[in-house]
C-alpha positions in Angstrom: -16.6 19.4 13.4 -16.8 15.9 11.9 -15.4 16.1 8.4 -16.8 12.9 6.1 -14.6 11.9 3.2 -16.6 10.1 0.4 -15.9 8.3 -2.6 -12.8 6.5 -1.2 -11.4 3.3 -3.2 -14.2 3.7 -5.6 -13.9 -0.1 -7.7 -13.9 0.9 -11.5 -16.9 -1.3 -12.7 -19.4 -1.5 -9.7 -20.4 -4.7 -8.2 -23.7 -5.3 -6.3 -24.1 -2.0 -3.8 -25.2 -4.4 -1.1 -21.9 -5.8 -1.0 -20.4 -2.6 0.6 -17.8 -3.0 -1.1 -17.8 -0.4 -4.3 -16.4 2.5 -2.6 -15.6 3.3 0.9 -16.0 6.4 3.3 -14.0 8.3 6.7 -16.0 10.7 9.3 -13.4 12.2 10.9 -13.6 14.9 13.5 -10.6 17.6 12.8 -11.5 20.2 15.7 -8.3 20.8 18.1 -6.0 18.6 15.9 -2.4 20.5 15.7 -1.2 20.6 12.3 1.8 18.6 11.6 5.3 20.2 12.3 7.8 17.9 12.3 10.4 16.8 10.3 10.4 13.2 8.6 13.6 13.4 7.3 16.2 12.2 10.0 19.4 13.1 8.1 20.7 14.1 4.6 21.1 11.8 1.4 24.4 12.8 -0.6 23.2 13.3 -4.0 19.5 13.0 -4.0 17.6 17.0 -4.2 14.8 17.3 -1.4 12.9 20.4 -2.0 9.9 21.7 0.1 8.6 23.9 -2.8 5.8 22.7 -4.8 6.9 20.0 -7.3 6.7 20.9 -11.1 4.9 17.4 -12.0 1.7 17.6 -10.6 -0.6 14.9 -12.8 -3.6 16.9 -13.9 -5.8 14.0 -14.4 -5.2 11.3 -11.5 -6.1 7.7 -11.8 -10.0 7.9 -11.6 -10.0 5.6 -8.7 -7.4 7.8 -6.1 -9.0 11.3 -7.3 -11.1 12.1 -4.4 -8.2 11.2 -1.9 -5.9 13.1 -3.9 -8.5 16.1 -3.5 -8.8 15.8 0.2 -5.0 15.5 0.4 -4.7 18.6 -1.6 -7.3 20.4 0.6 -6.0 19.8 4.2 -2.4 20.0 3.0 0.4 20.8 5.7 3.4 18.8 4.6 4.9 18.6 1.1 7.7 17.3 -0.2 9.7 17.1 -3.8 12.4 14.0 -3.7 14.8 13.6 -7.0 16.9 10.8 -7.7 19.1 12.4 -10.9 20.1 10.7 -13.4 22.2 7.8 -13.6 22.3 8.1 -9.8 22.4 5.1 -7.6 21.0 5.3 -4.4 23.6 2.9 -1.8 21.0 3.0 1.1 17.3 3.6 1.4 16.0 6.7 1.8 13.7 7.0 4.9 11.1 9.3 5.6 9.7 8.7 9.2 6.5 10.3 9.9 5.2 10.8 13.3 2.1 11.9 14.8 1.3 12.6 18.7 -0.7 15.4 20.8 1.5 18.5 19.2 1.4 16.5 15.5 -2.0 15.5 15.5 -2.9 15.9 11.5 -0.8 15.6 8.8 -1.8 15.8 5.3 1.1 15.3 3.2 1.6 15.8 -0.6 4.9 13.7 -1.6 6.4 13.7 -4.9 8.8 11.5 -5.8 11.0 11.8 -9.6 13.5 9.2 -10.6 15.2 10.2 -13.2 16.6 8.3 -16.2 18.5 5.4 -15.4 18.4 6.1 -11.6 18.3 3.4 -9.2 16.9 4.1 -5.0 14.4 2.4 -2.5 12.6 4.9 -0.8 10.8 4.0 2.5 7.9 5.7 3.8 6.6 5.0 7.4 3.7 6.6 9.2 3.4 5.8 13.1 1.1 7.8 16.0 0.7 7.6 19.7 -2.3 6.6 20.9 -2.7 9.1 23.6 -4.3 11.7 21.6 -6.7 11.8 18.1 -4.4 11.8 15.1 -5.5 11.7 11.5 -3.6 10.8 8.4 -4.0 11.9 4.7 -1.7 11.7 2.2 -0.7 11.2 -1.4 2.3 10.1 -3.2 2.8 10.8 -6.8 5.9 8.3 -7.9 7.3 8.7 -11.9 9.7 6.5 -12.8 11.9 8.1 -16.0 12.9 5.8 -18.9 15.3 3.2 -17.7 14.7 3.8 -13.8 14.8 1.1 -11.0 12.5 2.5 -8.0 11.6 0.5 -5.0 8.8 2.2 -2.8 8.0 1.1 0.4 5.1 2.4 2.5 4.9 1.0 6.3 1.2 2.0 8.2 2.0 1.5 11.6 -0.6 4.1 13.2 -2.1 3.4 16.8 -5.5 1.1 16.8 -7.8 4.4 17.5 -6.5 6.6 14.5 -7.7 6.9 11.0 -5.4 6.9 7.9 -6.2 7.4 4.4 -3.3 7.3 2.0 -3.0 6.9 -2.0 -0.3 6.0 -4.3 0.4 7.2 -7.6 3.0 5.6 -9.9 3.6 6.4 -13.6 6.7 4.1 -15.4 7.9 4.8 -18.1 9.8 2.9 -21.2 12.2 0.1 -19.7 11.7 1.5 -16.6 10.8 -1.1 -13.4 8.7 -0.1 -9.8 8.4 -2.3 -7.2 6.0 -1.1 -4.7 5.5 -2.7 -1.4 2.4 -1.7 0.8 2.4 -2.4 4.8 -1.0 -2.5 6.7 -0.2 -3.0 10.0 -2.4 -0.6 12.3 -5.1 2.4 12.8 -8.8 1.4 13.5 -9.9 2.3 9.9 -7.3 2.3 7.4 -7.6 3.1 3.6 -5.1 2.1 1.2 -5.1 3.0 -2.6 -2.7 2.3 -5.4 -2.8 3.2 -9.1 0.2 2.1 -11.4 0.4 3.3 -14.5 2.5 1.4 -17.6 3.1 4.2 -19.9 6.2 3.3 -21.6 7.2 0.2 -23.8 8.9 -2.8 -21.7 7.4 -1.2 -18.4 7.2 -3.5 -15.5 5.8 -2.9 -11.9 5.6 -5.6 -8.5 2.8 -4.4 -6.4 2.8 -6.3 -3.2 0.8 -5.5 0.4 0.4 -7.4 3.6 -2.0 -7.0 6.0 -3.1 -8.6 9.6 -6.1 -6.9 10.9 -8.2 -8.1 14.1 -10.4 -7.1 17.0 -12.8 -4.5 15.5 -10.7 -2.5 13.2 -10.8 -2.3 9.2 -9.2 -2.2 6.2 -9.9 -1.2 2.6 -7.6 -1.4 -0.2 -8.0 -0.5 -3.8 -4.7 -1.5 -6.4 -4.3 -1.6 -9.8 -2.3 -1.6 -12.6 -3.1 -0.1 -16.1 -1.2 -1.4 -19.4 -0.7 1.0 -21.8 1.8 0.1 -24.1 3.4 -2.7 -25.7 5.1 -5.8 -23.6 4.5 -4.2 -20.4 4.3 -6.5 -17.1 2.8 -6.1 -14.0 1.8 -8.5 -10.9 -0.1 -7.6 -7.9 0.8 -10.2 -4.7 -1.5 -9.6 -1.7 -1.2 -11.4 1.6 -3.5 -10.7 4.8 -4.5 -12.5 7.9 -8.2 -11.5 9.4 -9.1 -12.0 12.8 -11.6 -11.5 15.7 -14.5 -8.9 14.3 -12.7 -7.3 12.0 -13.6 -6.2 8.2 -11.4 -6.3 5.1 -12.6 -5.0 1.4 -9.5 -5.6 -1.0 -10.3 -4.5 -4.8 -7.4 -5.7 -7.1 -8.2 -4.7 -10.8 -5.0 -5.5 -13.9 -6.3 -3.3 -16.9 -5.0 -4.2 -20.5 -5.7 -1.0 -22.5 -5.4 -1.4 -26.5 -2.0 -0.9 -27.5 -0.9 -2.8 -24.8 0.2 -5.8 -27.2 2.4 -8.6 -25.5 1.5 -7.7 -22.0 1.5 -10.0 -18.8 0.2 -9.6 -15.4 -0.8 -11.3 -12.7 -2.7 -10.8 -9.6 -3.3 -12.8 -6.3 -5.0 -12.5 -2.7 -4.4 -15.1 -0.3 -5.9 -14.4 3.3 -6.4 -16.5 5.9 -9.3 -16.0 8.0 -8.4 -17.0 12.1 -12.0 -15.7 13.3 -15.5 -16.7 13.1 -16.9 -13.2 12.9 -14.4 -11.9 10.7 -15.8 -10.2 7.8 -13.4 -10.5 4.0 -14.6 -9.1 1.3 -12.5 -9.2 -2.6 -13.2 -8.1 -6.2 -10.4 -9.2 -8.3 -11.5 -7.6 -11.5 -9.6 -8.5 -15.2 -9.8 -6.0 -17.8 -9.1 -6.4 -21.1 -9.3 -4.3 -24.2 -6.2 -5.7 -25.8 -6.1 -9.6 -27.9 -2.5 -10.3 -27.3 -2.0 -10.5 -23.7 -2.1 -12.8 -20.9 -3.7 -11.9 -17.9 -4.5 -14.3 -14.7 -5.9 -13.6 -11.3 -7.1 -15.5 -8.2 -8.3 -15.0 -4.5 -7.4 -17.8 -1.9 -9.0 -17.8 1.0 -9.1 -19.9 4.1 -7.6 -21.1 7.1 -4.2 -22.3 8.2 -3.2 -25.7 6.0 -3.8 -28.7 8.1 -1.1 -31.2 6.5 1.3 -28.2 7.3 0.1 -27.7 11.0 0.5 -32.1 11.2 4.1 -31.8 9.7 5.1 -30.0 11.9 3.9 -31.3 14.8 4.9 -34.4 14.2 8.3 -32.5 14.4 7.8 -32.0 18.2 6.6 -28.4 17.8 3.2 -27.4 19.8 0.1 -26.6 18.1 -0.1 -23.1 18.8 3.2 -22.3 18.0 2.6 -24.4 15.0 -0.4 -22.1 13.7 1.7 -19.2 13.9 4.8 -20.4 12.4 2.6 -21.6 9.5 0.8 -18.3 9.6 3.7 -15.9 9.7 5.6 -17.8 7.0 2.4 -16.9 4.6 3.6 -13.3 4.6 7.2 -14.0 3.6 7.2 -13.4 0.0 6.1 -9.7 0.9 8.4 -9.4 4.2 11.4 -10.1 2.5 10.9 -6.9 0.1 11.0 -4.9 3.1 14.0 -2.3 3.7 15.4 -1.6 5.9 16.1 -4.5 8.4 14.8 -2.7 11.5 11.4 -1.9 9.7 11.4 -5.8 8.4 11.6 -6.7 11.9 9.0 -4.3 12.9 6.4 -5.8 11.1 7.1 -9.0 11.4 6.7 -8.8 15.0 3.5 -7.1 14.5 2.3 -9.7 12.6 3.1 -12.2 15.3 1.2 -10.0 18.2 -1.4 -10.1 15.9 -1.4 -13.9 15.5 -0.9 -14.2 19.3 -4.4 -12.4 19.7 -5.6 -16.0 17.6 -4.6 -18.3 20.5 
């Protein structure tokens, strides 16, 4: 029986419906899909509290752009985890959750709650992958609460097989003086829906939201990334790098929303897309909303082909045209790739992007 997940990734201020960017939907047949029964934790992490019990800190009113995704994740939920980084604790290594779907663990609907207590510091890595031989589906919702003066990096890597579908949303709440660094990687799936909403709720809170994607063949990506500035002297930036090939389709929404009371807030959103296929569809809707006078906001979207000047420079140094094109294209992702941990995951994502770029030849 087909299930339709509707109203996903809703644009805060809708635009012309004919553009088909205001929201998206997913149709999936869940019949015969065994529920996920795996264990994503490969080791124990000393000093970190991890529980399968329901989390206490559940946001009663999630961001509107993520509300429907959260509802679907809760309705189907078969895996729930609460991770707490205690106050003042500094994690010396990334906390890694590696979810793998296959014929025996085909349906994963996860609710993850990450609580970073005051003054703590850690990196949390979530990797979602699947075997292409079975019908698999992932729908997840992650809540990250960063308390006062904590510093947290959250890395999410979507590595589903090309015949699978993924729907994922991330809610981030950042308190006074705290910093959140979110890295979202889209490197797989036939259709992927990715949403992230960052709330800068405390004075001096800051956040960086970095994204990278490489979409080829007839695959599709729909993303909706946003930052809300709710307190004074908050800072938040969105930086996305991508490549489109063949008949791929990408719809990206990115929003900076300066709310009343956010005096002194600063933000920038930037997306740079390499379109390497004449049949690829690239849709972008950057929004800059302002309800406060004393703020600084910038947004920019760049769409184009590989810089011919850079290409000429490399070729003049004896590098062949095909290899030079790949080097220039891969270099455009460096600002995001350098933020990925651990090294093995960074190398995996870099290799995937290289393989996609190879197809451009």
